[in-house]
Each structure stands twice: as structure tokens, then as C-alpha cells.
C-alpha positions in Angstrom: 26.0 -50.7 36.3 25.6 -48.5 39.1 22.5 -46.0 38.0 21.0 -43.4 40.7 18.9 -40.3 40.4 20.9 -37.0 41.8 18.2 -35.7 44.0 20.8 -33.5 45.1 21.5 -31.8 41.8 17.9 -31.3 40.4 17.0 -29.3 43.5 19.8 -27.2 43.1 18.7 -26.7 39.8 15.0 -26.1 40.8 15.8 -24.1 43.5 18.3 -21.4 41.7 15.4 -21.2 38.8 17.6 -22.7 36.2 15.6 -23.2 32.9 16.8 -25.2 29.9 16.1 -24.0 26.3 16.2 -26.0 23.4 17.2 -25.2 21.1 20.0 -23.5 22.9 22.4 -20.9 20.9 25.9 -21.4 21.7 28.9 -23.8 23.0 32.5 -23.0 24.5 35.5 -24.8 24.4 38.5 -24.7 26.8 41.9 -23.5 25.1 43.6 -26.8 26.6 40.9 -29.1 24.3 40.8 -31.9 27.3 36.9 -29.8 28.1 34.4 -29.5 25.7 30.9 -28.3 26.3 29.1 -27.9 22.9 25.5 -27.1 22.1 25.8 -27.6 18.7 25.2 -31.4 17.4 26.1 -33.7 15.3 29.3 -33.4 17.2 31.8 -35.4 15.3 31.2 -33.4 12.5 31.1 -30.1 13.8 34.8 -30.5 15.6 36.5 -31.9 12.9 35.5 -29.7 10.8 36.4 -26.8 13.2 39.9 -29.0 13.8 38.4 -29.0 17.5 38.4 -32.8 18.5 41.4 -33.8 21.1 44.3 -35.5 19.7 43.5 -39.1 17.8 45.2 -41.0 21.4 41.9 -39.8 23.3 39.7 -42.5 22.4 37.5 -42.5 25.2 36.6 -38.7 23.7 36.2 -40.0 20.2 33.8 -43.1 21.6 31.8 -39.7 23.2 31.6 -37.7 20.0 30.4 -40.9 18.6 27.9 -41.5 20.8 25.9 -38.0 20.6 26.2 -38.1 17.1 24.3 -41.6 17.0 22.0 -39.6 18.9 21.3 -37.0 16.9 21.7 -39.1 14.1 18.8 -40.8 11.2 18.4 -43.7 13.4 17.6 -42.2 17.0 14.1 -41.3 18.3 16.2 -39.4 20.5 18.2 -35.8 20.6 21.1 -34.3 22.8 22.0 -30.7 22.4 24.7 -30.3 25.1 27.1 -32.3 26.1 30.4 -32.2 28.5 33.6 -34.6 28.3 36.5 -34.1 30.3 39.5 -35.5 31.6 40.5 -34.9 35.0 43.3 -35.8 37.9 41.5 -37.2 41.0 43.0 -34.0 42.9 40.4 -32.2 41.2 37.2 -34.3 42.4 35.9 -34.8 45.1 34.3 -38.2 45.3 36.1 -40.8 47.5 36.0 -43.6 45.2 37.5 -42.1 42.1 40.4 -40.4 44.5 41.7 -43.5 45.4 42.4 -44.3 41.7 44.7 -42.5 39.2 42.9 -41.0 36.5 38.9 -40.8 36.0 36.9 -39.0 33.2 33.6 -37.3 34.5 31.1 -35.9 31.6 27.4 -35.0 30.9 24.7 -35.1 27.8 21.1 -34.1 27.3 18.6 -36.6 26.3 14.8 -35.4 25.1 12.7 -37.0 22.3 13.2 -35.7 18.6 9.4 -35.4 18.4 9.5 -32.4 20.9 6.2 -32.4 22.0 6.4 -35.6 23.6 9.1 -33.5 25.7 5.9 -31.8 27.1 3.9 -34.9 28.5 4.9 -36.2 31.8 3.8 -40.1 31.2 6.6 -40.0 27.6 8.8 -38.1 29.8 8.3 -41.0 33.1 8.5 -43.8 30.2 12.1 -42.6 28.6 13.6 -42.1 32.6 12.6 -45.2 33.6 12.6 -47.6 30.9 16.6 -46.1 30.7 16.9 -46.8 34.1 16.4 -50.6 33.6 17.8 -50.7 30.9 21.1 -49.7 32.1 20.6 -51.5 35.7 20.6 -54.8 34.1 23.7 -53.9 31.5 27.1 -55.0 33.0 26.0 -55.8 36.4 30.0 -56.5 37.6 31.2 -53.2 36.4 32.7 -51.4 39.3 34.4 -48.7 37.6 32.2 -46.0 36.9 28.3 -44.8 37.1 25.5 -42.8 35.7 23.4 -40.2 37.2 20.2 -39.0 36.1 18.7 -35.8 36.7 15.0 -34.5 35.6 15.6 -30.6 34.4 12.8 -28.6 33.0 13.1 -27.3 29.3 11.6 -25.4 27.5 11.1 -25.8 23.6 11.2 -22.6 22.0 10.9 -24.3 18.9 7.5 -25.6 18.5 4.5 -23.1 17.6 2.7 -21.2 19.8 1.1 -22.0 22.6 3.4 -24.9 23.3 6.5 -23.3 23.0 6.0 -21.4 26.3 4.5 -24.9 27.8 7.4 -26.6 30.4 8.9 -29.3 29.3 11.5 -31.9 30.9 14.4 -33.1 29.6 17.3 -35.8 31.2 20.9 -34.5 32.0 22.9 -37.9 32.5 25.9 -37.0 34.4 29.2 -39.5 34.2 32.4 -40.8 36.2 34.6 -43.5 34.7 38.1 -44.0 36.2 41.3 -46.6 36.7 44.8 -47.0 38.0 46.7 -46.1 35.1 45.2 -43.7 32.0 44.8 -46.7 29.9 42.7 -48.9 32.2 40.5 -45.5 32.9 40.3 -45.5 28.7 38.8 -49.2 28.9 36.5 -48.3 31.5 35.2 -44.7 29.9 34.8 -47.1 26.9 33.1 -50.1 28.5 30.8 -47.2 30.1 30.1 -45.1 27.1 29.2 -48.5 25.2 26.6 -49.5 28.0 25.2 -46.3 27.4 24.4 -47.0 23.7 23.3 -50.4 24.3 20.9 -49.3 27.1 19.7 -46.4 24.6 19.2 -48.5 21.7 17.1 -51.1 23.8 15.5 -48.2 25.4 14.3 -47.2 21.8 13.3 -50.5 20.7 11.1 -51.5 23.4 9.7 -47.5 23.3 8.9 -48.0 19.0 7.3 -51.6 20.4 4.8 -50.5 22.8 4.0 -47.0 21.3 3.8 -47.9 17.9 3.2 -44.4 16.2 6.2 -42.7 17.5 8.2 -44.0 14.9 5.3 -42.4 12.4 6.0 -39.3 13.8 3.0 -38.7 15.4 2.3 -36.3 18.8 1.2 -38.2 20.7 1.9 -42.1 21.4 -0.4 -44.7 22.3 0.2 -45.5 25.7 1.2 -42.0 27.0 
């Protein structure tokens, strides 16, 4: 798959003094239910209760929500506290590769360790990013209808006890695009991209757990970090 580090966006966030906190405190939903930003996981159960899920035909959106529910579920060593999924017509996008097609989907999600202390250690954060990058690059190398961008974002994990709650940490923000000449083709491609991401995350988790056995036992700092 096409994966890349978005250095420009990362620099813009740093220059603007942008600093995320975990946990965040709000979410917003567009009136048309086509653009959704949430800071309140788990997503599928929450938005089902609120009646905010897009129409049933939007299979790609549900695939995205279920991915975030898995990330925040008991089987995962990761967490996400922010997700966005949007179906766009190409006139709204500046990417030349996308504007040649008829439909596209755009989204993002945050990713960090469930054990928040790990997110304060540069080595642990690098292992997460590098391992996930490698797994994605290996998956479906012939897939040409989507891409995933990585951004390293500063974050303070304010739910940790003092003084750790004031220590600088990091989280990953993953941005993705998928496109197609028809709505059906776009849906197939974004589903493929999101399933590849889920597979890469599962492989990443398994490799981190193998190399750092204490991680599954809830230790503060795994061996090797």
C-alpha cells in the first residue's frame, strides 16, 4: 500500500503550537451526517444509540466505525479518541490523482497505546509508528486506489497522575484517501484500504507483544523500550 509521512502537516501543527490532550472533551456532527468527527469512542455503539450513523448503504462508513471500535476494544493494545470519515466529490479535493476520478472518501483517526505512559517514551512511540508503517507497506502492494499518511502529533495525557500528566507525549494521526470512478468502486476501494489497515494493526500488535512480553501484562515500560 501507499504509505507516507506527511511532514508538511506535521510541521504546520508544530508551528501553530497545536497540542492535543487525551482524553479530549467534545465531538461534533455535521447536519448532513456525511462528515463526522468524534472524540467519544466507542463509535458504533455510541452513534447507534444517538441515531447518528449514516444510511445503511454507506458500507464504507460502517467499516470505518467498526475499525475504531476494534481499536478501542478489549482485544487491542491501542486506543483512538478522534475519528473523521467523509464522502467527497472531487471538486472539493486538490489532490490531482483523486480529481481524475469520480468519487473519493477521506478520513483520519488518532492512534496511541492504551497504556498511556508508553506514549511518553520516544522509543515506544517509534516502535509503534515504524512497525505499523512496515506492516502497511507489505500489504497489498498492487493496491493503487488509496493512501495512508502518518503524522506524529504532540499530545499531553492529562489522565495520568501528576507529574506525568504534564509530560510531553505523542500520538499518531493517520490520514487516508480512497477513490474510484463510481460510488460503488470507491466503496470497494475504501473498504479494502480500511481492512488492510485493520490487518496491519493486528500484525503490528502481535509483533510488539512478541518482542515485548510485558506489554500484555500491563507493565509501565516493556522490555526493549
